[in-house]
N, C-alpha and C positions, 0 to 999 in steps of 0.2 A: 562578691555575693555568691552564695551557694546555689546549686541547682534547685533546691527546694524553695529558696527565697525568690529566685528568678521565676519559678513556676507560679508562686503566689502573686508576684507582681503582674505577670501575664494574665492570670485569672481575674485579678482585680480590675485590670484595664479593660477586660472584655465585659465585665458585669456592671461596673460603675458607670453611670451616665453623667457626663459633664454638661449636658444640655437640659436646662430647666427653665422654660419660658412660662411656666404656670403663674408665677407672681406677676409677670408683665400682663398676661392675658386677664388675670383677675383684676388688676389695676385698671386696665382699659375698659373692662366690662362695668366696673363700679363707676368710673368716670363717665362712661357713655350713658349709664342709667341716670346719673346725677345731671348731666347736661340736658338730657331729654326732659327730666323733671323740671328743671328751672325754666326751660323753654315753654313748657306747658303753663307754668306759673306766670311767666311773662305774658303769654297769650291771653290769660284770663284777667290778671290784675293790672296789666299794662293799660288796657282799655277802661277797666273799671275804676282804677285808682291812680293811674299814672299820667293823666293828661294835664293836670293842674298841680304844679309844685307847691302852691300855697294852700291847697286843701289838706285838712287833717289826715285824711286817709293816705295821702302821699307819704307823710311822715311814718305812718304805721306800716305800710306795705313795702315801701321802697328805701327811705333813708335809714330805717332801722337795719335793713339788710346791709347797706354800705358801711355803716358804723360798726357792724359786727364782723363783716368779712375782711376788712382791711387789717385790723390788728391780728386776727387769726392767721392771715396769710403771712404777715411779717414774722410771727412766731414760728410758723411752719418752715419758712425759709431759713431762719436761724437754726431751728432744730435739725433740719436735714443736713445742713452744712456742718453744724457742730457735731452731730452723731458720726458722720462719715470721717470727720477729722479726728475725733477722739478715738475711734476704733480703727484708725489707719494701720497699715502694715508698716512697722518700724524697721523691718529688715527687707525692704522691697526688692533689693537686688538678689536675694536668696530664694525667690519664689521659684518653685519647681515648674518645668514646662507644662505639665498636665494641669496644675493649679492655675497657671497663667492663662491657659486656654479656657478653663472654666470661667475665669473672671472676665475674659474678653467676651465670651458669649453672654455673660450676665450684663456686661456693658451694652451689648446689642439690645438686650431687653429694656434697659433704661432708655436707650435711644428710640425704641419703638413707642414707648409711653410718651416720650418727649414729642415725637412727630405727631402722635395721636392728639395730644393736647394743643399743639401748635395749629393743627388743622381746625379744631373746634374754635379756638380763640381768634386766630389771625385770618381764618377763612370764613367759616360758617357764621359766627357771631358778628364779624366785621361786615360781611355782606348783608346780613339781616338788619344791621344798624343803619346802613345806607337806605334800605327800604323803609325803615321806620321813620327816618327824618325826612324822607321825600313825601311821606304821607302825613306825618304829624308835625306841626310847628312847635319847636321847643321854646319853653320859657325858663329853662334852667340848663346848666351844663350837666347836672346829675339826673339825666333822663333814665327811665327804666331800662332802656336799651344799653346805655352807657354803664349803668351800675352792674349789669351782668356781663357786659363785654370788656370794658376797660378795667374795671376794678374787681372782677372775679375771674373771667376766663384768661385774661392776660397774666395776672399773677400766678395762676395755676400752672401755665406752661413755663413760666420763668422758674418756678420751684422745681418742676420736672427737669428742665435743662440744667439747672444748678446741681441737682442731684446727680445727673449723668456726668457732668464735668468733674464734680468732686469725687465721684466713685473712681473715675479714671485716674485722677491725680493722686489718690490715696492708696490705690490697690494694684495698679498696672504699671510695671516698670517703664514701658514705652511712653506713657504720659506723665509719670511721676518724675523721671529724671530730666525731662525737658518739656517745655510748653509747646503743644501742637497748635500752630497758627490756625489751621483749619478748624480744629475743635473749639478754639477760643472764639473764632468768628461765628461758628455755628451757634454758640451760646450767647455771645455778646450782642450780635446783630439783632435777633428777635427781642432780646432783653431791652435794647434801646428803643424799641417801639413804645414801651411803656412811658419813659420820660417824654417822648414825642407827643404823648397825649396832652401834656401841659400846653405845648404850642398850639395844638389843635383846638383846645378849649378856649385859649386866649383869643385865637383868631376868630372863632365863631361868636365870641362875645362882642368883639369890636367891629366885625365886618358882617354885613348881611350878604350871604352867598348861598347859592344853590348847593345841595348835597351831591356833588359829583365827585367820583373817585379821581377824576382827572384834574381836579382843582389843585393849584400850586400848594395850597395849605396841606394837602394830603400826600405830597410827594415824599415826605419823610417816612411815612408808613411803608411806601413802596421801596424806598432805598434800603431801609433796614431789613425789610422782608427779603430782599434779594440776598442778604447774607446767609439765608437758609441754604443757598446753593453750596455753601461750604460743607454741607452734609456729604457731598460726593468725595471731597478730599478726606474727611474723617473716616468714611467707610473704607476708602482705599487703604488708608493707613492700618485700619483694623484688619482688613482681609489680608494685607501683605504680611502682617505678623502671624495671623492664623496659618497661612501657608508655610511660613518658616517653622512654626511649632509642629505642624503636621509632619513635615519632613524629619524633624528631630524625633518625633514619636515613632515614625516608621523605622528609623534606625535602631531605636531602643528595642522595639518588638523583634526586629530581625536578629539583633544581637542575642536576644534571649533564646 
């Protein structure tokens, strides 16, 4: 490389930013606005049209939401995974260190959105669901609270986690060449909370029990929720690679 080319590389390295969290911030702002909006909707139409599942207004204001959101979420899940796979890097081992660093930082943005959606789904909406069912006696499994919690907020965080996992698998050598157990558990654990909903609904249909989070029927939610602790292992793997790439970058700059 000539001196002129080296100078150009150095100038580009100083002016180009590899950190861009704007898409993640916009996604979280949009999702936050959406969650607040549906919570307001629940507050109003939950009491007005959500107490009797046999009433016509329940079909209008609640079941129509569920029959709409489920297919849309399935399509979104397939679309996110399909797009990331179709546009994958087919020469993953030839990724330049600077580009790999940019992709790792983008992955962190994906994980921020994932953590944000997990909080809303597995924490906020789950907690308010317990409050709802300690206040209102259910006459159906598809209560207003469940329609927004189990069948809306849970699939949304599953889609976000799926996107993060697929982004790493298709664009970052560290995760493409071998499967990260921590990353897999970080995605698969919270994902399994959704199938556990089936057991929960079955149990509440055949057993009359108080809505306590300590009830054995709810232990599955806690068990799979603990898999979120794999976040620390995933972050350590990412930061370890970031440090390695930073050292390589310093060497390149000093060589110039």
